[in-house]
C-alpha positions as CSV (number, residue, x, y, z in Angstrom):
1,M,0.0,0.0,0.0
2,R,2.8,2.4,0.9
3,N,4.6,1.8,-2.5
4,A,1.3,2.3,-4.3
5,L,0.8,5.7,-2.6
6,I,4.3,6.8,-3.4
7,T,3.8,5.8,-7.1
8,T,0.6,7.7,-7.2
9,I,2.2,10.8,-5.7
10,F,5.1,10.6,-8.2
11,A,2.8,10.3,-11.2
12,A,0.5,13.1,-10.0
13,T,3.5,15.3,-9.4
14,V,4.8,14.7,-12.9
15,A,1.4,15.5,-14.4
16,L,1.1,18.6,-12.4
17,A,4.5,19.9,-13.4
18,A,3.9,19.1,-17.1
19,T,0.5,20.8,-17.1
20,G,1.8,23.8,-15.3
21,L,4.8,24.3,-17.7
22,A,2.5,24.0,-20.7
23,A,0.1,26.6,-19.4
24,H,2.8,29.0,-18.1
25,P,6.3,28.3,-19.2
26,A,7.7,31.2,-17.3
27,M,6.5,29.7,-14.1
28,A,9.1,26.9,-14.4
29,D,11.8,29.5,-13.8
30,S,10.2,31.0,-10.7
31,A,12.1,30.7,-7.5
32,D,9.0,31.1,-5.4
33,S,7.8,27.5,-5.5
34,N,5.4,27.9,-2.5
35,S,3.2,30.4,-4.5
36,Q,3.2,28.3,-7.7
37,P,-0.1,26.5,-7.0
38,L,-1.8,29.9,-6.5
39,R,-0.5,31.2,-9.8
40,L,-1.5,28.1,-11.5
41,A,-5.0,28.6,-10.2
42,Q,-5.2,31.8,-12.2
43,N,-5.1,30.1,-15.6
44,D,-7.9,28.3,-17.3
45,N,-7.0,25.0,-15.7
46,G,-6.2,26.6,-12.3
47,P,-9.0,25.1,-10.2
48,K,-8.3,21.6,-11.4
49,L,-4.6,22.0,-10.9
50,F,-5.0,23.4,-7.4
51,T,-7.3,20.5,-6.5
52,L,-4.7,18.1,-7.8
53,Y,-2.0,19.8,-5.7
54,Q,-4.2,19.4,-2.6
55,Q,-4.7,15.8,-3.4
56,I,-0.9,15.3,-3.7
57,Q,-0.4,17.0,-0.3
58,N,-3.0,14.7,1.2
59,L,-1.3,11.6,-0.3
60,Q,2.0,12.8,1.1
61,Q,0.5,13.1,4.5
62,Q,-1.0,9.6,4.2
63,V,2.4,8.2,3.4
64,R,4.0,9.9,6.4
65,D,1.2,8.5,8.6
66,L,1.7,5.1,7.1
67,N,5.4,5.2,7.7
68,G,4.7,6.1,11.3
69,R,2.4,3.2,11.7
70,V,4.9,0.8,10.1
71,D,7.6,1.9,12.5
72,T,5.2,1.4,15.5
73,L,4.2,-2.1,14.3
74,Q,7.8,-3.1,13.7
75,H,8.6,-2.0,17.3
76,K,5.7,-4.0,18.7
77,L,6.7,-7.0,16.6
78,K,10.2,-6.9,18.0
79,Q,8.8,-6.6,21.6
80,N,6.5,-9.6,20.9
81,E,9.4,-11.7,19.5
82,K,11.5,-10.9,22.6
83,G,8.6,-11.8,24.9
84,Q,8.0,-15.1,23.1
85,R,11.7,-16.0,23.4
86,D,11.6,-15.1,27.1
87,L,8.6,-17.4,27.5
88,Y,10.4,-20.4,25.9
89,Q,13.6,-19.7,27.8
90,N,11.7,-19.5,31.1
91,L,10.0,-22.8,30.5
92,D,13.2,-24.4,29.3
93,K,14.9,-23.3,32.5
94,R,12.1,-24.8,34.6
95,L,12.2,-28.1,32.8
96,S,16.0,-28.3,33.0
97,K,15.9,-27.6,36.7
98,L,13.4,-30.4,37.2
99,E,15.5,-32.8,35.2
100,N,18.5,-32.0,37.3
101,G,16.7,-32.5,40.5
102,G,15.8,-28.9,41.3
103,A,12.8,-27.7,43.2
104,G,11.1,-26.2,40.2
105,G,10.8,-22.7,41.6
106,S,7.7,-23.4,43.7
107,G,8.8,-23.1,47.2
108,S,7.7,-25.3,50.1
109,S,4.4,-25.1,51.8
110,G,5.1,-27.6,54.5
111,N,2.7,-30.4,53.4
112,A,3.2,-33.4,51.2
113,H,3.4,-31.2,48.1
114,G,5.9,-28.9,49.7
115,S,8.1,-31.9,50.7
116,Q,7.9,-33.2,47.2
117,A,9.2,-30.0,45.8
118,A,11.9,-29.6,48.4
119,T,13.3,-33.1,47.6
120,G,13.5,-32.5,43.9
121,N,10.5,-34.5,42.8
122,D,8.5,-31.6,41.5
123,D,8.1,-33.3,38.1
124,G,6.1,-36.1,39.8
125,S,8.5,-38.8,38.6
126,N,9.0,-40.2,42.2
127,A,5.5,-39.6,43.7
128,S,5.1,-42.4,46.2
129,D,1.4,-41.9,47.2
130,V,-0.1,-42.7,43.7
131,D,-0.3,-45.9,41.9
132,A,2.0,-46.6,38.9
133,A,-0.7,-46.1,36.3
134,T,-1.7,-42.7,37.7
135,Q,2.0,-41.6,37.8
136,A,2.5,-42.9,34.3
137,A,-0.5,-40.9,33.0
138,Y,0.9,-37.8,34.6
139,M,4.4,-38.3,33.3
140,D,3.0,-38.9,29.8
141,G,1.8,-35.2,29.8
142,F,5.0,-33.9,31.4
143,N,7.3,-35.7,28.9
144,K,5.3,-34.4,26.0
145,L,5.6,-30.9,27.4
146,K,9.4,-31.4,27.9
147,N,9.7,-32.5,24.3
148,G,7.9,-29.5,23.0
149,K,4.8,-31.4,21.9
150,Y,2.5,-28.7,23.4
151,D,-0.9,-29.7,21.9
152,A,-0.3,-33.3,22.9
153,A,0.8,-32.2,26.4
154,I,-2.4,-30.1,26.8
155,A,-4.6,-33.1,25.8
156,A,-2.7,-35.4,28.2
157,F,-2.9,-33.0,31.2
158,K,-6.6,-32.3,30.5
159,Q,-7.3,-36.0,30.5
160,F,-5.3,-36.5,33.7
161,V,-7.1,-33.8,35.7
162,A,-10.5,-35.2,34.5
163,Q,-9.6,-38.7,35.4
164,H,-7.6,-38.0,38.6
165,P,-9.1,-34.8,40.2
166,H,-7.9,-35.5,43.7
167,T,-4.3,-36.9,43.8
168,S,-1.0,-35.4,44.9
169,L,-0.1,-34.9,41.3
170,T,-3.3,-33.1,40.2
171,D,-2.1,-29.6,41.3
172,N,1.1,-30.2,39.3
173,A,-0.9,-31.3,36.3
174,W,-3.1,-28.1,36.4
175,Y,0.1,-26.0,36.8
176,W,1.9,-27.5,33.9
177,L,-1.3,-27.3,31.8
178,G,-1.2,-23.5,32.6
179,E,2.4,-23.3,31.6
180,T,1.8,-25.1,28.3
181,Y,-1.1,-22.7,27.4
182,Y,1.2,-19.8,28.5
183,V,4.0,-20.8,26.1
184,Q,1.4,-21.0,23.3
185,Q,0.2,-17.5,24.3
186,K,-3.3,-18.8,25.0
187,L,-3.5,-16.5,28.0
188,G,-7.1,-16.9,28.9
189,Q,-6.9,-20.7,29.2
190,S,-3.6,-20.4,30.9
191,E,-5.0,-18.1,33.6
192,K,-7.9,-20.4,34.2
193,A,-5.5,-23.3,34.8
194,F,-3.4,-21.2,37.2
195,D,-6.5,-20.0,39.0
196,T,-7.5,-23.6,39.5
197,V,-4.2,-24.3,41.3
198,V,-4.7,-21.2,43.5
199,N,-8.3,-21.8,44.3
200,Q,-8.7,-25.5,44.5
201,F,-5.2,-26.5,45.8
202,S,-4.4,-23.7,48.2
203,D,-1.9,-25.9,50.1
204,S,0.0,-26.7,46.9
205,S,3.6,-25.7,46.5
206,K,2.6,-24.6,43.0
207,V,0.5,-21.7,44.3
208,P,3.3,-19.1,44.4
209,S,4.4,-19.8,40.9
210,A,0.8,-19.9,39.7
211,L,0.2,-16.5,41.2
212,Y,3.3,-15.1,39.7
213,K,2.2,-16.3,36.2
214,I,-1.3,-14.8,36.8
215,G,0.5,-11.5,37.4
216,L,2.3,-11.8,34.1
217,I,-1.0,-12.5,32.3
218,K,-2.6,-9.5,34.0
219,A,0.3,-7.3,32.9
220,A,0.0,-8.7,29.4
221,H,-3.6,-7.5,29.3
222,N,-2.5,-4.1,30.6
223,H,-4.2,-4.6,33.9
224,S,-1.2,-3.1,35.8
225,D,-2.9,-2.6,39.1
226,N,-4.1,-6.2,39.2
227,A,-0.7,-7.5,38.2
228,K,1.0,-5.5,41.0
229,A,-1.5,-6.7,43.6
230,T,-0.9,-10.3,42.5
231,W,2.8,-10.0,42.7
232,Q,2.6,-8.3,46.1
233,R,0.5,-11.2,47.3
234,V,3.3,-13.6,46.3
235,V,5.8,-11.5,48.2
236,D,3.6,-11.2,51.3
237,Q,2.3,-14.7,51.5
238,Y,5.2,-16.7,50.1
239,P,8.3,-14.6,50.9
240,N,10.8,-17.5,50.7
241,S,9.7,-18.9,47.4
242,D,11.6,-18.5,44.2
243,A,8.4,-16.9,42.8
244,A,8.6,-14.2,45.4
245,G,12.1,-13.3,44.2
246,L,10.8,-12.9,40.7
247,A,7.7,-11.0,41.9
248,R,10.0,-8.5,43.8
249,K,12.0,-7.8,40.6
250,K,8.7,-7.1,38.7
251,L,7.5,-4.8,41.4
252,Q,10.8,-3.0,41.6
253,S,10.9,-2.5,37.8
254,L,7.5,-0.9,38.1
255,G,8.6,1.4,40.9
256,S,6.6,-0.5,43.6
257,G,7.9,-1.7,46.9
258,G,8.1,-5.5,47.3
């Protein structure tokens, strides 16, 4: 569209110049170019030429506006690309930490879930209070997520929480379902999954991380006050969790306390 406008302006300018020279050759030598459209308007074709001049001016303004919009869109695109890379890197770090026996960034809540996270079994691979079939069903979803098969992971986690709504791995499944949606930028579905962790599994070690992610989603929707309040909740209620450290950084970057 921008190239078409530029071509139109060029053609119109050439036509204007040719017509103007034919009507008043002496005008081509005039140094006062700003008054040329007014002088052209005095000949027989003046009104038409002046209208054409105004159209050219309008087209030039449209091109300038279009250039500004293109620059803005390019800037937003770069920001989105960076945000997407950050999402994948964040998830990769979490999964790598789990594979290496880390706590998964959830913190400990002092119950069975908290003990599981503290001992490095946050991926559910060594859950001792579920049968082998239940654990295998959970790990099926987790391994698909780890291998980047996000649609398959979503299907597996959704099936798990439907078939196993009250196990020690159900909160994990809801959390990783939220993470998988989050990586795919399906923020509405992601937030619902994280909300389920917070509201239905309040003792889960996943709650701090789920709240932190909810804050990110609120911020992505430009709900800054809600995002700040959510991160502050993480800091206040779960001060020793890894999520609290991340929340503090977000609050500090926004000029809040934390």
